[in-house]
A tleap script that builds the chain and sets N, CA, C and O, in Angstrom:
source leaprc.protein.ff14SB
mol = sequence {
  NMET HIE SER PRO GLU HIE GLY ALA VAL TRP
  ILE SER TYR GLN PRO GLY LEU PRO ALA ASP
  ASP VAL ALA LYS LEU ALA VAL LEU GLN SER
  THR ARG ALA THR CYS TRP SER VAL PRO SER
  GLY GLN GLY SER PRO ILE GLU ALA THR CALA
}
set mol.1.N position { 2.786 -8.522 -19.971 }
set mol.1.CA position { 2.576 -9.625 -19.064 }
set mol.1.C position { 1.621 -10.608 -19.720 }
set mol.1.O position { 0.627 -10.202 -20.324 }
set mol.2.N position { 1.907 -11.860 -19.610 }
set mol.2.CA position { 1.134 -12.889 -20.304 }
set mol.2.C position { -0.194 -13.225 -19.614 }
set mol.2.O position { -1.180 -13.497 -20.299 }
set mol.3.N position { -0.242 -13.214 -18.312 }
set mol.3.CA position { -1.446 -13.638 -17.584 }
set mol.3.C position { -2.709 -12.851 -17.942 }
set mol.3.O position { -3.765 -13.464 -18.096 }
set mol.4.N position { -2.649 -11.494 -18.086 }
set mol.4.CA position { -3.870 -10.771 -18.456 }
set mol.4.C position { -4.468 -11.209 -19.796 }
set mol.4.O position { -5.666 -11.047 -20.026 }
set mol.5.N position { -3.633 -11.762 -20.677 }
set mol.5.CA position { -4.156 -12.269 -21.940 }
set mol.5.C position { -5.141 -13.409 -21.711 }
set mol.5.O position { -5.960 -13.717 -22.577 }
set mol.6.N position { -5.056 -14.027 -20.548 }
set mol.6.CA position { -5.924 -15.152 -20.218 }
set mol.6.C position { -6.956 -14.798 -19.158 }
set mol.6.O position { -7.511 -15.687 -18.512 }
set mol.7.N position { -7.218 -13.501 -18.972 }
set mol.7.CA position { -8.277 -13.066 -18.075 }
set mol.7.C position { -7.850 -12.688 -16.673 }
set mol.7.O position { -8.695 -12.336 -15.850 }
set mol.8.N position { -6.567 -12.750 -16.379 }
set mol.8.CA position { -6.102 -12.369 -15.038 }
set mol.8.C position { -6.136 -10.852 -14.889 }
set mol.8.O position { -6.069 -10.114 -15.872 }
set mol.9.N position { -6.241 -10.410 -13.663 }
set mol.9.CA position { -6.209 -8.982 -13.344 }
set mol.9.C position { -4.918 -8.719 -12.571 }
set mol.9.O position { -4.591 -9.428 -11.620 }
set mol.10.N position { -4.190 -7.679 -13.000 }
set mol.10.CA position { -2.967 -7.288 -12.309 }
set mol.10.C position { -3.324 -6.145 -11.379 }
set mol.10.O position { -3.791 -5.098 -11.827 }
set mol.11.N position { -3.109 -6.338 -10.093 }
set mol.11.CA position { -3.407 -5.327 -9.086 }
set mol.11.C position { -2.103 -4.866 -8.456 }
set mol.11.O position { -1.296 -5.684 -8.013 }
set mol.12.N position { -1.903 -3.575 -8.417 }
set mol.12.CA position { -0.744 -3.023 -7.723 }
set mol.12.C position { -1.236 -1.968 -6.745 }
set mol.12.O position { -2.230 -1.283 -6.989 }
set mol.13.N position { -0.523 -1.853 -5.638 }
set mol.13.CA position { -0.907 -0.857 -4.639 }
set mol.13.C position { 0.336 -0.297 -3.982 }
set mol.13.O position { 1.383 -0.943 -3.929 }
set mol.14.N position { 0.197 0.917 -3.484 }
set mol.14.CA position { 1.315 1.620 -2.870 }
set mol.14.C position { 1.730 0.940 -1.568 }
set mol.14.O position { 0.888 0.453 -0.813 }
set mol.15.N position { 3.043 0.914 -1.316 }
set mol.15.CA position { 3.487 0.452 -0.003 }
set mol.15.C position { 2.834 1.329 1.067 }
set mol.15.O position { 2.697 2.537 0.876 }
set mol.16.N position { 2.446 0.752 2.149 }
set mol.16.CA position { 1.809 1.515 3.212 }
set mol.16.C position { 0.299 1.611 3.094 }
set mol.16.O position { -0.343 2.266 3.915 }
set mol.17.N position { -0.285 0.963 2.076 }
set mol.17.CA position { -1.746 0.937 1.968 }
set mol.17.C position { -2.287 0.272 3.237 }
set mol.17.O position { -1.773 -0.770 3.644 }
set mol.18.N position { -3.302 0.845 3.863 }
set mol.18.CA position { -3.825 0.260 5.098 }
set mol.18.C position { -4.192 -1.218 4.934 }
set mol.18.O position { -4.709 -1.637 3.899 }
set mol.19.N position { -3.912 -1.983 5.972 }
set mol.19.CA position { -4.134 -3.432 5.939 }
set mol.19.C position { -5.582 -3.794 5.615 }
set mol.19.O position { -5.826 -4.793 4.939 }
set mol.20.N position { -6.534 -3.008 6.081 }
set mol.20.CA position { -7.932 -3.333 5.776 }
set mol.20.C position { -8.227 -3.166 4.290 }
set mol.20.O position { -9.052 -3.898 3.743 }
set mol.21.N position { -7.570 -2.215 3.627 }
set mol.21.CA position { -7.742 -2.051 2.184 }
set mol.21.C position { -7.101 -3.222 1.434 }
set mol.21.O position { -7.663 -3.720 0.459 }
set mol.22.N position { -5.930 -3.656 1.887 }
set mol.22.CA position { -5.276 -4.812 1.259 }
set mol.22.C position { -6.150 -6.057 1.425 }
set mol.22.O position { -6.257 -6.869 0.505 }
set mol.23.N position { -6.771 -6.206 2.588 }
set mol.23.CA position { -7.658 -7.347 2.820 }
set mol.23.C position { -8.848 -7.327 1.864 }
set mol.23.O position { -9.273 -8.375 1.379 }
set mol.24.N position { -9.383 -6.149 1.593 }
set mol.24.CA position { -10.501 -6.046 0.647 }
set mol.24.C position { -10.055 -6.453 -0.752 }
set mol.24.O position { -10.801 -7.117 -1.472 }
set mol.25.N position { -8.845 -6.061 -1.139 }
set mol.25.CA position { -8.327 -6.460 -2.443 }
set mol.25.C position { -8.109 -7.970 -2.512 }
set mol.25.O position { -8.298 -8.583 -3.562 }
set mol.26.N position { -7.716 -8.555 -1.401 }
set mol.26.CA position { -7.449 -9.994 -1.371 }
set mol.26.C position { -8.687 -10.817 -1.694 }
set mol.26.O position { -8.569 -11.956 -2.145 }
set mol.27.N position { -9.864 -10.262 -1.473 }
set mol.27.CA position { -11.098 -10.961 -1.832 }
set mol.27.C position { -11.106 -11.253 -3.332 }
set mol.27.O position { -11.595 -12.299 -3.757 }
set mol.28.N position { -10.572 -10.344 -4.126 }
set mol.28.CA position { -10.515 -10.562 -5.571 }
set mol.28.C position { -9.668 -11.784 -5.910 }
set mol.28.O position { -9.954 -12.508 -6.863 }
set mol.29.N position { -8.629 -12.001 -5.122 }
set mol.29.CA position { -7.741 -13.121 -5.380 }
set mol.29.C position { -8.482 -14.447 -5.243 }
set mol.29.O position { -8.147 -15.417 -5.923 }
set mol.30.N position { -9.472 -14.495 -4.383 }
set mol.30.CA position { -10.222 -15.736 -4.204 }
set mol.30.C position { -11.307 -15.929 -5.262 }
set mol.30.O position { -11.880 -17.013 -5.370 }
set mol.31.N position { -11.594 -14.886 -6.044 }
set mol.31.CA position { -12.668 -14.983 -7.028 }
set mol.31.C position { -12.187 -15.059 -8.465 }
set mol.31.O position { -12.956 -15.430 -9.351 }
set mol.32.N position { -10.915 -14.712 -8.718 }
set mol.32.CA position { -10.387 -14.770 -10.088 }
set mol.32.C position { -8.869 -14.777 -10.060 }
set mol.32.O position { -8.253 -14.513 -9.027 }
set mol.33.N position { -8.280 -15.078 -11.191 }
set mol.33.CA position { -6.828 -15.077 -11.303 }
set mol.33.C position { -6.303 -13.651 -11.175 }
set mol.33.O position { -6.788 -12.740 -11.847 }
set mol.34.N position { -5.324 -13.466 -10.321 }
set mol.34.CA position { -4.749 -12.142 -10.123 }
set mol.34.C position { -3.232 -12.221 -10.054 }
set mol.34.O position { -2.664 -13.255 -9.701 }
set mol.35.N position { -2.590 -11.119 -10.393 }
set mol.35.CA position { -1.161 -10.916 -10.205 }
set mol.35.C position { -1.048 -9.693 -9.301 }
set mol.35.O position { -1.853 -8.768 -9.406 }
set mol.36.N position { -0.057 -9.682 -8.417 }
set mol.36.CA position { 0.077 -8.603 -7.449 }
set mol.36.C position { 1.460 -7.989 -7.514 }
set mol.36.O position { 2.442 -8.678 -7.791 }
set mol.37.N position { 1.536 -6.685 -7.257 }
set mol.37.CA position { 2.822 -6.024 -7.086 }
set mol.37.C position { 2.633 -4.826 -6.172 }
set mol.37.O position { 1.545 -4.259 -6.066 }
set mol.38.N position { 3.726 -4.458 -5.517 }
set mol.38.CA position { 3.722 -3.302 -4.615 }
set mol.38.C position { 4.913 -2.432 -5.020 }
set mol.38.O position { 5.949 -2.441 -4.356 }
set mol.39.N position { 4.758 -1.677 -6.120 }
set mol.39.CA position { 5.871 -0.868 -6.611 }
set mol.39.C position { 6.009 0.450 -5.837 }
set mol.39.O position { 5.018 1.046 -5.416 }
set mol.40.N position { 7.228 0.878 -5.667 }
set mol.40.CA position { 7.414 2.193 -5.050 }
set mol.40.C position { 7.260 3.244 -6.142 }
set mol.40.O position { 7.596 2.995 -7.300 }
set mol.41.N position { 6.761 4.397 -5.780 }
set mol.41.CA position { 6.610 5.483 -6.737 }
set mol.41.C position { 5.348 5.444 -7.562 }
set mol.41.O position { 5.205 6.236 -8.494 }
set mol.42.N position { 4.430 4.555 -7.257 }
set mol.42.CA position { 3.158 4.495 -7.990 }
set mol.42.C position { 2.335 5.727 -7.649 }
set mol.42.O position { 2.269 6.115 -6.482 }
set mol.43.N position { 1.713 6.344 -8.629 }
set mol.43.CA position { 0.961 7.568 -8.419 }
set mol.43.C position { -0.365 7.393 -7.687 }
set mol.43.O position { -0.741 8.244 -6.881 }
set mol.44.N position { -1.069 6.315 -7.952 }
set mol.44.CA position { -2.373 6.068 -7.339 }
set mol.44.C position { -2.228 5.061 -6.200 }
set mol.44.O position { -1.337 4.213 -6.242 }
set mol.45.N position { -3.088 5.142 -5.186 }
set mol.45.CA position { -3.013 4.172 -4.097 }
set mol.45.C position { -3.213 2.729 -4.595 }
set mol.45.O position { -2.547 1.806 -4.126 }
set mol.46.N position { -4.147 2.550 -5.557 }
set mol.46.CA position { -4.464 1.224 -6.096 }
set mol.46.C position { -4.635 1.360 -7.600 }
set mol.46.O position { -5.266 2.305 -8.073 }
set mol.47.N position { -4.071 0.409 -8.360 }
set mol.47.CA position { -4.272 0.358 -9.800 }
set mol.47.C position { -4.597 -1.070 -10.189 }
set mol.47.O position { -4.038 -2.014 -9.631 }
set mol.48.N position { -5.497 -1.230 -11.140 }
set mol.48.CA position { -5.856 -2.555 -11.652 }
set mol.48.C position { -5.810 -2.520 -13.170 }
set mol.48.O position { -6.267 -1.564 -13.796 }
set mol.49.N position { -5.257 -3.566 -13.747 }
set mol.49.CA position { -5.143 -3.686 -15.199 }
set mol.49.C position { -5.697 -5.037 -15.608 }
set mol.49.O position { -5.327 -6.070 -15.051 }
set mol.50.N position { -6.578 -5.018 -16.576 }
set mol.50.CA position { -7.150 -6.287 -17.052 }
set mol.50.C position { -6.906 -6.432 -18.538 }
set mol.50.O position { -7.307 -7.431 -19.135 }
savepdb mol mol.pdb
quit
């Protein structure tokens, strides 16, 4: 992915993550460049790649 080369953080989370947890992650979106995905079959509830 090209965006992380420029400092963006890619955040992915499991479908069904509680809305309050998603809201906490959304704070990151307002503070830096982020990419988001909600893949099925992800092993961890939340993953971040920089």
